[in-house]
C-alpha positions, 0 to 999 in steps of 0.5 A: 234543082241539083235533078237537071245538074250534069255532074261533071266529066272525070278526068281523062286516063292518066297516060300511059308512061313509057317503060312501065311495066304492067303488073300480074296479068296473069303471065304467070298463070299463063305459063302455067297453062301452057305448061299442062298442055304440054306435060305428056310430051314433056313426060315422054320426053324425059322418058325417052332421056331415061331410055337412052341414058341407058341404051349409051351405058350398055353401049359404053360397057360392051366388049364388042358392037356384037355383043352391045348389040344383044344387050340393046335388044334384052333392054326391050323388056319394058316390064315396069310398063305392066300390061302395057309392056307389049306395046313397047316390045314391040315398037321397041323391036321394030326398032333395034334395028336401026338403033343397032345401026346408030353410029353417035349417041344424037342418031340414038336418041332420035330412035329412042325417042320416036320409040318412047313417043309413040309407045306412049300415045299407042299405050295411052290409046290402050287406057283410053279403051280400057278406061284406065287412067292416061299415064300422066295421070299416074303415078311416075306421071304426077311426080313428074307435074309435080316437080315440074309445076314447083320448078316454075314456081320457083322460076316466076320468083313468086308471081303465080301465088301473088295472084292466087 
């Protein structure tokens, strides 16, 4: 009567050895998702660093503080922002006095960072209202993401590729 026989219980799971690492687990996938969640902020930070380097270059090349201030003011055209340049120009103009009076590079970086982040946010809002792609979805933003993701893959040491 094989119907009345009960199958033997499976053996208990082996106790996990101390110090043994779990393979896989989606760690790489989690890192990639975390990166995508902050891509806009990272791209804005990169843009701010670029503007800040320009500011520092202008200041270093200026023969006097007054001339440096005027040159800084002229940096704020943001022609590369196209139809959204007025947003950037207004934010630059609003912060110009603070930039002029900032004595140290870290102080100037803080001001430039606030201008760029604010401008990114306002431009993205205007783009949404106009039905246009966000800044990060434009060519330069996609290049930034491609570069950063390639770097993430390299740092992950192939973990991500193994899971795919």
